[in-house]
C-alpha positions in Angstrom: -19.5 28.1 33.2 -19.8 28.0 29.5 -17.9 31.5 28.9 -17.7 33.9 25.5 -15.3 32.8 22.7 -12.7 35.6 22.6 -13.0 37.5 19.1 -9.6 39.2 19.6 -8.1 35.4 20.3 -9.7 33.8 17.3 -9.6 35.7 14.6 -6.3 35.3 13.5 -3.7 34.4 16.2 -5.0 30.8 17.8 -4.7 27.5 15.7 -7.7 26.1 14.3 -9.5 22.6 14.1 -12.5 22.1 12.3 -14.9 18.8 12.7 -17.4 17.9 9.9 -19.3 15.4 8.6 -17.9 15.9 5.2 -19.5 14.8 2.3 -23.3 15.7 3.4 -24.4 19.6 3.7 -22.3 20.9 1.0 -22.2 24.4 3.1 -19.3 22.2 5.2 -17.1 21.5 2.3 -17.2 25.8 1.4 -16.9 26.5 5.3 -13.9 24.3 4.9 -12.3 25.7 1.7 -12.9 29.9 3.5 -11.3 28.2 6.8 -8.2 27.2 4.8 -8.3 30.6 3.1 -8.3 32.9 6.2 -7.2 30.7 9.4 -4.0 29.0 11.1 -5.5 25.5 10.2 -3.9 22.7 11.8 -6.2 20.0 12.4 -9.2 18.5 10.7 -11.6 15.8 12.1 -14.6 14.0 10.9 -17.4 12.4 12.4 -19.8 10.0 10.9 -17.3 7.9 9.4 -17.3 5.0 7.5 -15.4 2.4 5.0 -12.3 2.8 6.6 -12.3 6.8 6.4 -13.6 7.6 3.2 -14.8 11.6 4.8 -11.4 12.3 5.7 -10.3 11.0 2.2 -13.3 14.0 1.0 -11.2 16.5 3.1 -7.8 15.7 2.7 -8.4 16.0 -1.4 -9.9 19.2 -0.7 -6.9 20.6 1.7 -4.7 19.3 -1.3 -6.8 21.3 -3.4 -6.6 24.5 -1.1 -2.8 23.9 -1.0 -3.0 23.2 2.5 -0.8 19.8 2.5 0.5 20.3 5.9 -3.4 20.3 7.9 -3.9 16.7 9.9 -7.0 15.2 9.2 -7.8 12.5 11.6 -10.6 9.9 10.3 -13.3 9.9 13.1 -15.2 6.8 14.2 -17.1 4.8 12.0 -20.5 5.1 13.0 -22.2 2.0 11.3 -25.0 4.6 9.6 -22.1 7.1 8.3 -23.6 6.4 4.5 -27.1 7.9 5.3 -25.4 11.1 5.5 -23.2 10.6 2.2 -24.0 12.8 -0.9 -20.2 12.5 -2.3 -19.5 9.5 -3.7 -16.8 9.6 -7.2 -15.6 13.1 -5.6 -12.7 12.6 -4.8 -10.1 11.0 -7.4 -9.3 7.3 -7.7 -6.9 6.0 -6.2 -6.3 8.9 -3.5 -4.7 7.7 -0.3 -6.7 7.3 3.2 -5.1 8.8 6.0 -3.5 6.8 8.0 -4.8 8.3 11.7 -7.6 7.1 13.5 -9.3 9.1 16.9 -9.0 9.1 19.6 -5.4 8.5 20.6 -4.0 10.1 17.5 -6.4 13.0 18.2 -5.3 13.4 21.7 -1.5 13.6 20.5 -2.6 16.1 17.7 -4.8 18.5 19.8 -1.7 18.0 22.4 0.9 19.2 19.5 -1.6 21.9 18.4 -1.6 23.3 21.5 1.3 23.3 22.0 1.7 26.8 19.6 -0.6 28.5 21.8 -2.0 28.0 25.5 -5.7 27.9 23.5 -6.8 27.0 20.1 -10.2 27.2 18.6 -12.2 24.0 18.0 -15.0 24.3 15.2 -18.2 21.8 15.4 -19.9 21.8 12.1 -21.4 18.0 12.8 -22.2 15.7 15.4 -19.8 16.1 18.6 -19.2 12.9 18.9 -15.1 13.4 18.6 -14.8 16.6 21.0 -16.9 14.4 23.8 -14.5 11.6 23.4 -11.6 13.7 23.9 -13.1 15.4 26.7 -13.8 12.1 28.3 -10.0 10.8 27.8 -8.3 14.0 27.9 -10.4 17.4 29.5 -7.0 18.9 30.8 -6.9 19.7 26.5 -10.7 20.7 26.3 -10.7 23.0 29.0 -8.3 25.0 26.6 -10.3 25.1 23.5 -12.6 28.1 22.5 -15.8 25.5 21.2 -18.1 27.2 18.5 -20.8 24.7 17.8 -23.6 24.6 15.4 -27.2 22.8 15.7 -29.5 23.2 18.3 -31.2 25.4 20.2 -34.0 25.9 22.3 -37.1 24.6 21.6 -39.1 27.4 21.8 -37.0 29.4 19.2 -36.8 26.5 16.7 -38.4 26.6 13.0 -39.6 23.1 14.6 -40.4 22.7 18.4 -40.6 19.1 18.4 -37.3 18.0 16.7 -34.0 18.3 17.8 -31.8 19.6 14.8 -29.6 17.0 13.2 -26.0 17.5 14.7 -27.6 17.1 18.3 -29.7 14.8 17.1 -26.8 12.3 15.3 -25.1 12.2 19.0 -27.2 13.3 22.0 -24.8 12.2 24.4 -21.9 14.1 23.2 -24.0 17.3 22.4 -24.9 17.0 26.5 -21.6 16.6 27.6 -20.5 19.4 25.5 -23.1 22.2 25.9 -23.3 21.3 30.2 -19.5 20.6 31.0 -18.8 24.3 33.2 -15.3 23.5 32.7 -15.8 24.2 28.8 -15.8 27.2 26.9 -18.7 27.0 24.2 -21.0 29.3 22.2 -23.5 27.7 20.0 -24.7 29.2 17.1 -28.4 28.0 16.8 -30.9 26.8 14.8 -33.1 29.0 14.5 -30.6 32.0 13.3 -28.4 29.3 10.6 -32.6 28.3 9.1 -32.5 31.8 8.3 -29.6 32.7 6.2 -28.2 32.7 3.1 -29.2 29.8 1.0 -27.5 28.5 -2.0 -29.7 27.4 -4.9 -28.8 26.1 -8.3 -29.4 29.9 -8.9 -27.3 31.8 -6.6 -24.6 33.7 -7.6 -22.4 31.8 -5.8 -23.3 28.4 -6.9 -22.3 29.7 -10.4 -19.5 30.9 -10.1 -18.7 28.0 -7.9 -20.0 25.9 -11.3 -19.0 27.4 -13.8 -16.1 25.7 -16.4 -13.2 27.6 -16.0 -13.6 27.4 -11.5 -10.4 26.1 -10.1 -10.1 22.5 -8.8 -10.6 23.8 -5.2 -14.0 24.8 -6.4 -14.8 21.3 -8.1 -16.2 19.6 -5.4 -18.0 21.9 -3.6 -19.6 23.1 -6.6 -20.2 18.6 -6.8 -21.8 18.7 -3.6 -24.5 21.4 -4.1 -25.7 19.7 -7.2 -26.1 16.2 -5.3 -27.7 18.4 -2.5 -30.4 20.1 -5.3 -30.9 16.9 -7.0 -31.3 14.1 -4.1 -32.1 16.2 -0.7 -33.9 20.2 -0.8 -33.7 22.6 -3.5 -31.4 25.1 -1.6 -28.9 24.4 1.5 -28.5 27.4 3.9 -25.1 28.7 4.3 -25.5 27.5 8.3 -21.5 26.0 8.6 -20.2 29.1 6.9 -22.0 31.3 9.6 -20.3 28.9 12.4 -17.0 29.7 10.5 -17.1 33.4 10.6 -18.4 33.5 14.1 -15.6 31.3 15.2 -13.5 33.9 13.5 -15.0 36.7 15.7 -16.6 38.3 12.4 -19.3 40.3 13.3 -22.2 39.2 11.7 -23.8 37.4 14.9 -24.8 38.7 18.1 -24.9 35.9 21.4 -26.1 35.9 24.8 -26.0 34.3 27.7 -29.4 32.0 28.4 -30.1 29.9 31.1 -31.4 26.4 29.9 -31.9 22.7 30.5 -31.0 19.9 28.3 -32.7 16.4 28.3 -30.9 13.2 27.4 -32.6 13.4 24.0 -30.0 17.1 23.1 -33.6 19.0 23.7 -32.5 21.9 25.0 -35.3 24.1 26.9 -35.0 27.8 28.3 -34.5 27.3 32.0 -34.4 30.1 34.4 -33.2 27.4 37.0 -31.0 26.0 34.4 -27.6 26.4 33.3 -26.1 29.7 31.2 -24.7 28.8 28.0 -23.9 31.1 25.4 -26.4 31.2 22.7 -26.3 32.8 18.8 -29.2 35.7 19.6 -29.3 37.1 16.3 -27.2 37.6 12.9 -27.0 40.8 9.9 -27.9 38.6 7.4 -27.1 40.8 4.8 -24.0 41.6 5.7 -23.0 37.9 6.0 -24.4 37.2 2.6 -22.8 40.0 0.9 -19.3 38.9 2.8 -19.6 35.0 1.8 -20.0 35.7 -2.0 -17.2 38.9 -1.7 -15.2 36.2 -0.2 -16.0 33.4 -2.6 -15.6 36.1 -5.7 -12.1 37.1 -4.4 -10.5 33.6 -3.7 -11.6 32.7 -7.6 -10.5 35.7 -8.7 -7.0 35.6 -7.1 -6.4 32.1 -6.4 -6.9 29.7 -3.4 -4.0 30.5 -0.4 -3.6 31.7 2.8 -5.0 35.1 3.2 -5.7 36.2 6.6 -6.9 39.5 5.4 -10.2 38.0 4.8 -10.5 38.6 8.7 -9.9 42.2 8.5 -13.2 43.7 6.7 -15.6 45.7 8.3 -19.4 45.2 7.6 -19.5 47.8 5.0 -16.2 47.7 3.7 -15.5 43.8 1.0 -12.5 44.9 -0.1 -9.1 43.2 1.1 
């Protein structure tokens, strides 16, 4: 059965792996920067790759700007359509090297190395689940030791557009179905009906204005550039879905979860079904507390500098002082 992710385990003691299709929604890069600041981040895996690891190159540059040069970056598989979800041309300095690793063999070896630190590790999936599903096929003895938080999806009757499959599962439905339905995996899903309602960053948002300010430090610059391109080429706002998933994986108290019986179709369409499998899904969110925390955390990092600050995890619902 998919079980709950322990907040006490996820908060600060366990090593963390992040998987994302960096270079599309700007909230993913913001979530990665926050993870670099407050969690024992060990590994980042990209999905939807193209050009020999262009997304991984963007990730590695951001991590270098955050001072986290020891984090391993593994480019995921080239899917053939990765450029369709890419808005980051020019974001990485010319000449910045591509990571030399590639999935899945090196990914398996790297996850095995991460798991030597502790019995379990946190896996935060902010994009398609391609890499995680491939790892599970090759090394289920490793994926069974992961506390997995996934963003995107949810029962169709709870979604804003019930006829559409949300982006992350839609991009690799077979992988999503594998991860959601395997009883040996420990999974919680931050569902789209919840993420669609949280803090939305626009060109007028204080959060964006801080990141885009002329005096903003180097780590903020690719994030601000991502928002600018998103506003110009996609939509006037971007919900902070990836950041909400990060806080859930880290055990912060903004999202509530419950076990729901669901059926998952082959296209990753999820339906509530009393006879289905039990899956831990988000059921609510404290939008105000989450929005306040994100703004305060970014303000704090801009003011004090980007370095490892696990104290960002100790804030309560009412206190924003670190």
